[in-house]
C-alpha positions as CSV (number, residue, x, y, z in Angstrom):
1,M,-77.8,29.3,-31.3
2,N,-75.4,31.4,-33.4
3,D,-71.7,30.5,-32.8
4,V,-70.4,33.7,-34.3
5,P,-69.1,36.0,-31.5
6,H,-71.2,39.2,-31.2
7,I,-69.3,42.4,-30.5
8,V,-71.1,45.5,-29.4
9,L,-69.3,48.8,-29.9
10,I,-70.6,51.9,-28.0
11,S,-69.7,55.4,-28.8
12,I,-71.2,58.9,-28.7
13,G,-69.8,62.1,-30.1
14,T,-69.2,63.8,-33.4
15,D,-68.0,62.3,-36.7
16,G,-64.4,62.2,-35.4
17,D,-65.5,60.0,-32.5
18,I,-67.7,57.7,-34.4
19,Y,-65.8,57.0,-37.7
20,P,-63.0,55.1,-35.9
21,F,-65.6,52.7,-34.5
22,L,-67.1,52.3,-38.0
23,S,-63.7,51.3,-39.3
24,L,-63.1,49.0,-36.4
25,G,-66.5,47.4,-36.8
26,E,-66.0,46.9,-40.6
27,A,-62.7,45.2,-39.9
28,L,-64.3,42.9,-37.3
29,V,-67.1,42.0,-39.7
30,K,-64.5,41.1,-42.4
31,R,-62.9,38.8,-39.9
32,G,-66.2,37.0,-39.3
33,F,-67.6,38.7,-36.2
34,R,-71.1,39.9,-35.8
35,V,-70.9,43.6,-34.8
36,T,-73.4,46.1,-33.6
37,L,-72.6,49.8,-33.2
38,A,-74.7,51.6,-30.6
39,T,-74.5,55.4,-31.2
40,H,-76.4,58.4,-32.5
41,E,-79.4,57.8,-34.7
42,H,-78.0,59.8,-37.6
43,F,-75.1,57.3,-38.1
44,A,-77.6,54.4,-38.8
45,Q,-77.2,54.4,-42.5
46,N,-73.4,54.6,-42.4
47,T,-73.4,51.7,-40.0
48,R,-75.7,49.5,-42.0
49,D,-73.8,50.3,-45.2
50,L,-70.7,48.6,-43.7
51,G,-72.6,45.5,-42.7
52,L,-72.9,46.3,-39.0
53,G,-75.9,46.1,-36.8
54,F,-77.2,49.3,-35.4
55,L,-78.7,50.4,-32.1
56,S,-79.7,54.0,-31.5
57,I,-78.8,55.4,-28.1
58,V,-79.1,59.1,-29.0
59,S,-82.0,60.2,-31.1
60,N,-81.8,62.9,-33.8
61,S,-83.9,65.2,-31.7
62,E,-81.6,64.7,-28.7
63,T,-78.6,65.4,-30.8
64,A,-80.2,68.6,-32.2
65,E,-81.1,69.7,-28.7
66,L,-77.5,69.2,-27.5
67,L,-76.0,71.1,-30.4
68,Q,-78.3,74.0,-30.1
69,N,-77.5,74.6,-26.4
70,P,-74.7,77.1,-25.8
71,D,-73.5,75.2,-22.7
72,F,-72.7,72.3,-25.0
73,W,-70.0,74.4,-26.7
74,H,-68.6,75.9,-23.5
75,P,-65.2,74.5,-22.5
76,L,-66.0,74.1,-18.8
77,K,-69.8,73.7,-18.9
78,G,-69.9,71.3,-21.9
79,P,-68.7,68.1,-20.2
80,L,-71.1,68.5,-17.3
81,F,-74.0,69.4,-19.7
82,I,-73.3,66.3,-21.8
83,A,-73.0,64.0,-18.7
84,R,-76.5,65.1,-17.6
């Protein structure tokens, strides 16, 4: 059994939401932790480049579908649309 603590970071959103988690994960890896980031599929390479594990929780096709829907961009409808 591996004695290194495993930390799982979970985030969804745009670059501005994910990049802080990438930085946090990188810092934790440098301190000896095993880190997995669970997020959008299109961040997989960025995550692995920093030495973090990766788990896709939103596929590229799901992301594209969200971004193409006008309700996603609506200030009132957007949060409800994303929650669904």
